[in-house]
C-alpha positions, 0 to 999 in steps of 0.5 A: 526258841530251836525248833528241831523236825526230823521225819528221816527215818521210818518204820519198817519191817527190814531195816536197810543199811542207810539206818546206821548212818542216819543215826550218825547224820542225825546226830552230828547235823542236830547234835543230839540223840533225840526226833521224830519218827515218821510214821506218815504211812507211804504206798506200799512202803516199810512192809516187805521183807526180801532175801538176797539170793547168789547164783553164777556170780549175781544177785537176785532177791526174792520178795516174801508174800505179805505187803501192807498198802498202807501199814497203820504205824501210828495207831496205839499198840493196844488196837491189836489189829493193827499190830496183827496186821504187821505180824502177819507180814512176818508170819507169811515171810516165815511161812515160806520155804524160801529162808534160811535157818538163820533169816528164818531165826532172825525174821521170828526174833525180830516179829517176836521182839516187835509184838512184845514191844507193843505189850510195854507201857513206859511213862503210863503210855502205850507205844504206838505200832510203828514205836514199838517195830523201831525200837525192836529193830533197833535193838538187834541192830545194836546187837550186831554192830554195839557201837550204834549211837543210841536215838530217843525217837518218839511217835508225833501223837505222843510228842510235845512237837505237834503244839509247836506245830499246832499253833503254826497252823493256826497262824497261817497267813490268809488262813490254812486252807485257803493256803494250801488252795493255791498251792493246790491250784498251781500245781494243778491238783484237784485232791491231795489225797494223803494231806494227814493221816489220823485216828478216828472216833472210831480208833481206826486209821483214817486219811485226810484230804483236801478238796483243792478247787473248793478249798475244803478237808474232809476224812474217810478210812484208810485203806487197812488190812480187816476193816470191816463196814462203810463209812462215809466222808465226814469234812473236817474244819481247820480248826478240827484239823488242829485239834486233832493234831494238839489230842495225838490223833493226827501225823501231817503230811510232808507239804503241811509241815513245811507250812507249819515250820515255815510259820514258825520260821517266819515267826522268828524261831530257828525250825532245823528240819532233818529229812527228805523235803522234795522242793517242800519249803521251796513252795510253802514259803511262796505260800505264805510270804517267806521268801528265804524258807529253803533254810529251814532243811539242815541238808538236801535231799538224800544227803541225810544219811545213805546206805553204808553199803549195798551190791549190784544187782543182776540187770542193773542198780544197786541193791543195798544190804539189809539188818535181816540179812546182816543178822543171818551173817557170821560176828565176823562180818558184822564187825566188817560192817562196823568197820564198813559204816565207817569208810561209808560217812567219811567216804560221803557214799555207799561202798559198793560190795563185790558179787562172791558166792554168799553174803558173809564172803561179799562182806569179807571181801570189804568193797570198793 
């Protein structure tokens, strides 16, 4: 059996110039266009809108208010509070005077397309919040760059891949929790606060924690907007964890996924992982007895994709181009961006643009 697991693209309110390269690399490395959308939440991840501003030959980046501590990407889009929390990120930015007319128009289009996607139910199943936002951004990106290849990414909560993961987690040599406990002690951790995330019986986002020294798992509400009331932690067994995964109510973190992929690899399956791994396959292999588990990833970290274009920042470093900024540019700039994508893919590195009076001028310059 061939088993591909993709976690290389996250939902985000303003996708960066990494998105087109990610799409192209996905198809080049895996040979197909389908995969899993990574809906595992990152701290303040994917919920900040920033705008580029040029002054005196230098670039400044202005963050808009309205970020979330943890975005509820994996929650069904029928859950109105989860949808409202993402919509509020756009509304907060649009309430500021900073966005230009062009940026304001594009932000509003992205917001409205997202909320429209949330109301759709393809094939009898509603989308998750993350799927709706990714589809909205994907559609607008494709309008700007028509040759962008199409991917079919779905939430793990709706993918049959979760059955493969659950089967592997139920067959970890020596037991799943005991294996995770050894791994945690090797890293001198007392607790893994985000072993996985899930959906509670009340339909709310919840975190699943591993208490390393005592080797037990529990769950508690994940900090989320507009959540009222308090719930006590609830202990989970291995069977509970696997059942939640099978029911489409759990998104495993990178460590838990690495264990599942490694066990499936040990069972003789062809396993490929597309996305950064941060050394998790080396560790998982050591703790489940698969010394060659490092063969699973398709490529090294940060070689799955990169920003096709960026600009030097005031004070050092580079800042990538983003969808909203590109959307506010001219049609000529959109055509230039398409050429930069091809050039960057050939070079295997970002194109460094020169700072000029505005982004259109930067793109016309073509970079180095």
